[in-house]
N, C-alpha and C positions, 0 to 999 in steps of 0.2 A: 832619749831626746838630748840634743846638745844644748849647751848654754850659749853657744855662739853660732851664728848663721854661716857655717863654713862648708856646707855642701852646696855646690854649684850645679845647676842644670842648664845646659846650652841646647837651644833648639833653633836651627837655622830657619830663616823666614822663607816660606814657599820655595824650598830648596831647588827642586828640579827646574821649576819655571824661572827662578831667579838666575840660576846658572845659564839657562838658555838665553835669557836677556843679556847677561854679561858677555856671552860669546857671540851674540848676533846684534850688532848696533842698530839694525833696522827695527828690532822688536822692543827696544828700551822704552818704557812708559806706555806700552801697549798691552792689551789682554793676551795672555799666553796660556794655553792649556796643554798639559803633557799627559799622555796615557795611550791606551789602545784606540786606534782610529776607526776600527770597523763598527758596524751598527751595534755590536754586542760589547764594544770596548767600554772601559771604565776610566774615569779621570783619576790619575795618580796625584797630580798637583796642579793647582790653578794659581796664576799670579794674582796679586791683590787687585790689579786692574780688572781681571776677569771675575773676581769674587764680588765686585760691585754689581755684576749682572745676576748674581745668585749661583754662580758655578762653584762647586766645592769638590773635594776629594771623595772618591767612592761613588760619585754620581755617574749614571749611565752616560756615555759619551754622546749618544743621540739627543738626550735631554740638554746637555751642555751646549750643543750646536744650536738648539732652538733658542736658548737663553742668550747666547753670545755668538751670533752667526758670523761676525766679523773678526773674531779672535783668531790667533794663529794656533793651529792644532798640530802638535809634534809628537813623534814617537820618542820614547826615552833613549838617552845616550848614556848608559851606565859607565862607560869608560871615562867620560868626562866627569861624571858625578863622583866616581871613586877617587879620581885624581884630586879634585877639590876637597873631598872629605879627608884624604890623607894629609893635606896641608893643614886643615883645621885641627885634626886629631894630633898632629905634631905640635901645634901651639898648646893644646891642652896638656900634652905630656910634659911640657916644660913647667907646668904649674904643680904637678903632683905625680907620684908614681901610681896613684890609685885613680885611674880613668876607666870608666865603665861605658863603652859605646853601646847604645841601644839600636842604632841604625846608622846609615851613612851621614845623617844630618842631626844626630841627637846623642848626647852623652852626659853622664854624671861625672863630677870631679870632687875629690875630697881635698879641699884646700888645706885643712889642718894637717893632713898626712904629708903634704908637700912643704909645710912651713911657710906658705905664702900668705896665710891669713889666720888670725886668731881671735878677731872680734868683728863687730859689725862694720866699723870704719875701714879696716884693712880689707874686708871682704868686698865692700862696695868699690874700693879702689881697684882691686884686682879684676873685678867684674867689668868695670868700665874700661880698663886697659885691654882686657880680652876682646871686647867688642871693637875697640879701635884697631887692634892688631888684625883681627879677622877681616875687617873692611879694607885695611891697607894691603894685606897679602893676597886676598881673593877677590876683592871688589864686591863681596856679598855682605849681607847683614844677618845678624843672629840676635835672638832674644835670650836674656840671661835671668834665671831665677836663683835666689840665694835664701837658704833657710837652714834650720837645724836638723832636717830630715830629708830623705829623698822624695817622699810624697809631696811635701810642702814646697820643695825647690822646683819640682815639676809644675805644680799648680802656679807658682810664682812666674815661671817663664811663660806659661800660657796666658796669664793675666797681663804680662808685659808686652805681648805681641801687638803689632810688629815693631821690630827694631827698638826694643826698650830693655830696661833693667828694673827688677823689683826685688826688694829684700823684705822678708817677713821676719820681724823681730821675735825671737823666742819668748813665749808667754802670751802672745796675741793670737795663737792658732785657733783657739775655741771661738772667739768672736768673729774671726775671719771666715771660718768654715760654715758657721751656723746657717746663713741664708743661702748657701750654695746648693745646687742640685746634687742629689746622691750620685749622679753620673760622674762627678768630679773625683770620686774616690777610686783607687785602684781595685780592680776585681768586680766593679759594677758595670756590667754591659747592659744591652737592651733588655734581655730576658730577666735579669735580676732586678733592674729598675722597674720593669712592668710588674713583677711580683711584689715589690715593695710599694708601688703606687696603689695596687689593689688593696694593700693593707693600710693605706692612708699615709704613707711616708714618701715624701717627694724631696725634702731638703735634708741636709746633714743634721740640722737641729731636731728634725723629726726622729732620726735614728737615736740621738742622745736621749730624747724624751721617752722613747719606747723601751729603752733599757736592754741590757745584754741578754737576759733570759728570753725576751720576745724575739730578738734577732736570731738567737740560736734555734728557737722553735721554728722560725720561718725558713732559715737558710742552712741549718746544721751547725754543729759545734765549731768546726774549724772556721768556716766562712763567716758565720754570725759573730763569733768572738773577735775575729780579725777586723770585721767591719765596725764593730762597736769601739775598738781601740782607735781605729783611724778616724772615726767621727770626733774623737777628742783631740785629734792631731798627733796621736802617738804612732810612731813608725821607727823601729830600731833596725831596719834593714841596712847593712853596711854597703858602701861602695865597693864593688868587686871588680878588680882589673882582669883583663884578658878573658872576657866572656867568649866561650868557644862555640862556633857554629856547629850544630848537630847534623845539618844536612845542606845540600845544594840542590836546587831544582829550578826548572823553567816550565812554563806552560803557555798555551795559546788558546784563545777562544776564537772560533771561526765565524765569519760573517754569515755563512749558511752551513747547515748541518752537512757533514761529510758522509757519503753513502758508499763510495767506491773503496773497496777493501785495499786495493793497491795504493790509492792516494793516502789512505789512513796510515798504512805502513810507512810510506814515504815521509809523512809528517812526523811520525814517531822517531824515525831515524834522524831527521833534521833536528828535532828537539834533543835527542841524545847527544848529538854533536855540540849543540849550544850548551848543554849541561856540562859536558866535559871541558869546554872552553872556560866556563865559569869556575869549574873545579880546579883547573890548572892555574887560572888567574889567582886563586886563593892559595896556591901552593899545597894543595891537599890531594888525597886520593880517597876512594871509598870502597866499601865491601858489598853493600846491598843496593841493588838497582830497583827503583820503584816506578811503576807505571800508573798513571791516573787517567781515567776515562769518564767523562761526563756525557751521558747519552741524551737523546732527543727529549726524554721525559724528565730531565734534570736529575735522574738517579746517577750517583757517582760510585764507580768501582775503583779499587786500588789493588794492585797485584805487585808482589815483590819477589826477588830472587837473590839469595845470598851467595856470593862467589867464594872461592877458596881462599882469597886474600884480597887486600885492597889494590885498586887499580885506577889509573887515569887514562887508560887506553880507549880511544873513541870506538875502535872496532869491537872491543869487549862489551862496552856499555850498549852500543847499538844492537849487537846480536842478542844481548840479554833482554833488552826492551822489546825486540821483535818476538822473542820467545814468549814473553809475558802477554803480548798482544794476541797471540794465537789462542790463548785461553779465555779471551773476552769476546762476548757476543756483541757485535756492533750493528745488528739488524735494527733498522728503524732510523739510524743516523747517529752521528757523534757531533756534539757541539764544542767540546773542550778536550784537549789532550795535554798531558804533562809527563815529564820524565825527571826523576830525581835520583840522587845518590845519598845514602846514609852510611853510618858506621865509618865516619871520616878518620883518616890517619895522616901522619906527616910523611909517610913513605909509600912506595909502590912496590908490589911484588912483581918483579919482571917475569916475562915469558909465561904469564898465567895461561894464555892460550896462544896458539899459533896465529900470527898476523898475516893478513893478505896484503903484501906490499903494494900491489897495484891499486887495490881499493883504498888503502890509506893515502896514497899519493893523490888519487882523484878527490878524496875528501878534503885534503889540505889545499888543493888547487881551488876547489869550489869555495872554501872558507875565505881564501884571499880575495875572490871575486865578489864575496858577499851574497852568494846564491848557493842553494843546496846542490849536492852532486847530482848530475844528470839534468839540471835545468838548462834550457836553451832559450835565452832571451833575445837572440838575434832575430832580425827581421821584424817589420812592422806588423802589428796585430791585424791590420787591414788585409793582409795577404792570407789570413787563416779563416777556417770555418768558425761559426758562432761559438761552439764549445771551446775550440782551441784559442780563439780570441780572448775569451773570458779567462782562460788559464794563463795566457800571456800577460794580461793586465795584472792578474794576481801576482805573477812572478815579478813583474816590474815593480809592484808596490813593495815586495819583499826585498828586491835588490836596491831600490831607490826609495827607502822610507822617508816620509816627510820630516825634515829637521836634521837628517844625518849628513855627515861630511862627505864632500867629493873634492877632487882636484882635476882641473882641466889643463892640458898642456899649454894652452894659449892664455887662458884667463886666470889661472891660479886656483886658490882655495875658495870654496863656497859651500853652500848647504842647500839641500833639496827643499824646494817649496811645494812640489807636488809632481806626480807622474801619472800617466795614463795615455791611452790611444797611441802607444808607441813613442811617446815623448816624455822627457823629464825637464822640469823647469828648475833652474838653479839661480840663487842669489849669491853673487861673489862679494864676500866681505870677510874681514877677520876681526877678532875681539877689539883691537886697538885702531881699526880703520873707521872711516866714515861709512854711513849706510851705503851698501853697494848696489850695482846694477843687476837686473834680472835678464837671463838669457834662457832660451829653450833649445834642447838638443834631441836627437833620436836616442832611444834607450841603448842602442848599440854603437853610439859614437865612439870610435877608437881612441879619441883623445880624452874621454871622460872616464874616470874610475873612482871607486870608493876610497876614502881616506880616513885617517885617524883624526880625532878632534884636536884642534890646536889648544895649547894651554891658555888659561886666562892670564894674560901677561901682567904681572905685577912685580914690583921690585921689593923683595922682602929684606933687602940688605940692612935696613934700619932695625930690623927685628931679629937679626941673627943671634943676639944675646938677650933677647927679651925673656923674662920681664925686667931684668936688672937694668936694661938700657933705657927704660922709660922713666921719666921724672917721678919721683916719689911725692907728688903733690896731690893733695886731696881737695884742690879747688875744683869747682864744677865746670866741666868742659862746656864750651859753647855749643848750643843745640842739643844738649844731652836729654835723653828721655829717662834719666835715672830717677828712681823713686824708692822710698823706704816706707814700709807699711808696718804698724797699724795704719 
C-alpha cells in the first residue's frame, strides 16, 4: 500500500449513452438507451435520465422498453466510442507512462510514475484538472477516484459517480470498507456473494470478523486469502501499461431462433466479416478461429480451428468458421452465433490460402453498403410475399440500424431514428448544430447512404501542452464535485 493516494482510476459516465447525446443535439437531457434492440437484446449503457426509470446495464431490452417506453433506443456505434476513447487515453498518457486501460471508458493511471503527483494535494489537483480537460476536449464527463491502491481507487470512482472526484486518504481504508457490501471487492461475483451470504457474511466487516482461516475453508486458499487481505484494504497490484487483448470476437442474439441451415451459415459468414473488420481496426491478425453457437435450449457449443499462421484475411476466417459450423448440430434452432479470433499477432502470414478475388470484391462492396454480401434491400417489402417481406424488414434493420449515421445528397448528415415497412426515418443534425428536422425515405433511396460518425467537435488547442498549461492553483473550481474522504 502506498503512503500517498497516487493511483488514479477514471470511469467515464454512462459512456456510450453520453457520447450519443453529445453527437445528437435532439437527445441531450433525454433518456437514451444503447444496446441490442431485438426482443432478446440487452442494455449496454443507459443515460442517467433513463436510469431514473430503473433502466440499467445488462437488463433485457424488452424490460427497459416497459420501464422507459419514451426513451431513445440506439444500436452501439463503436467507431465513435473508440475515437472518443482515444482522445481520453491520450490525455491520460500525458500524466504517466503507466496507464492501464480496462475498457474504452475506464483506466488506471500511476501518477507517481509520471511525476505528476506525490501527495494528496497534488493528486487532487491533477484529478480535477483531468476532469476539466476531458470535458473541454470531448464534451463528456468522467468520475475520478484517487487512492493508494487500484482496488480503492476504483471504489472511489464508483462512489464519486456521476461527474465527481473522491480521494481516499491512506490509513482510512478499514473504516471506509467496513459497512460496504462484499460485492464491492474484486473477485466477488454473484455466486461468491451468495456463498458468503449463506455463511452469514454480507459486509466487508463480516469478512474481517470471520478471519482468514474461515474464508480459506469456504473459498479455498488463493481466493480466501486474497479476499481477507482486500477486506483490510490491502492491494499491491501494480498499474500495468499496455494490457494486450487476447482475442477479438463478435456475436449476435437473434429475435427468433434460426432454423434454416443456409441462413445460419450466412449469419456466420457475416459475423466472420465483422470480426475481421474489428481485427484489422486493432492492427492485429490471429491464428485460431472460434465459433460460438447457443442453441434453442440455451446450451452453448464452441468449436475452434488453428490455422498454419496468423491472418486477417476475411475469406480465410469466413471459410474456417463455415467449416466449424459443419460440425455443429443446429437441429431445434439457434438463438446466438458468434465468431472470434484468438492467438493474436502484430503481423499477417501472406498467401495462407488462395483467395477468391471475385468473392473478396463482393464482400468489400457489401461492407461499404453496410449490408452482408448477397443482400438485396431494393424494392418495398409490400411487393413481396410474407416470408420475403419479413426478411426484407430484417435486412433494412441491419442496413439502417437505429442511431447509426447516414448522409443524404440533399439534406446532409443525419442519423437513423428507425426503419421498417420499406422506409427509413432520419433526423438531420450534427454535434454542433441545433436539434434537426426529421424526414422519411424509401430504404432504397439513391440519395441516401450510410456514413461514418462525425467527430465530437471540440477545440483541444488550449490542452495541447496539458497538464503544464493549466494553472497550478489548488483553489476549489466553481461547481466542483471534489471530495476527500475519510
